[in-house]
N, C-alpha and C positions, 0 to 999 in steps of 0.2 A: 739623086734625090737631094744631096747637099746643096748643089747649085740651085735647084728649083726652090728649095726652102729659103735660101738666102735671097733669091730674087724676089720672093713675096715681100719680105720686110723691107728690102731696099727700094722696091717700087712704091710701097706705101709711104715710106719716108720721103722719097723724092717728090712724089705728088703733093704731099703736105707742104713741102718747102716751096712749091711753086706759087702759092698764095693766089691762085686763079682756079676757080671751081672746075672749069672744063678740063684743064690740064690735070688737076687732081683726080677727076673721074677717069681720065684716060689711063693714068698710071695705076689706079686701082683696078681697072679692067685688065691691065697687064699682070698685076699681082694675082688676080682671079685666074688668069690663064696658067700661071705657075702653080697655083693650088690644084688645078685640074690635072696638070702634068704630074704632080706628085701623086695624085690618086691613081693615075695610070702606072706610075712606077711601083706603087704598092700592089696593084693588081698583078703586075709582072713578077714582082718578088714572091707573091703568094703562089702564082702559077709555077714558078721555077723552084718552089719549095725552099726559099731562103728564110722562110719563117712560116710557122703554122698559122692557120686562120685565126686561132684564139690569141696568138701573139700579135697579129697585125690588126685585129678588130678594134682595139682601143685607138690605134692611129687613125683608122677610118672615122671613128666617132669624133676625134679632135679635128680632123680635116673638114668634116661636114659642118661642125660648129664654126670653124674659121670661115668657111664659105658663106654661111648664114650671116655672120657678123660683117663680113666684107660687103655682101650684097645689101645689108641694111645701111652701111655707111655710104655706099654708092647712091642708094635711094635718098638718103638724107641730103647728100651733096646736090643731087638733081633738084630736090624740092627747094633747097636754099638758093640755088642758082636761078630757078624759075621765079621765086619771090623777089629776088634782087633785080631781075629783068623787068618785072612788072612795076616795081617801085621807082625805077629810073625812068 
């Protein structure tokens, strides 16, 4: 879970540093994959009783909020890239 969580922020940062919308989108998609991986790890942790459902529930809420934010950012980048293509 630690590696997946670090991968999320590292991919977002690397994509932002590329200064090209398509590359940024690709790195954000990789970050989204790491978020989904974290969701799976949380499911396994709950199944294996490493934490109760009530203890893990707030993490699921935060994870889903992060996914929504990241999906919104990806949509923004797609719109911006489309506008830029049209104006060129």
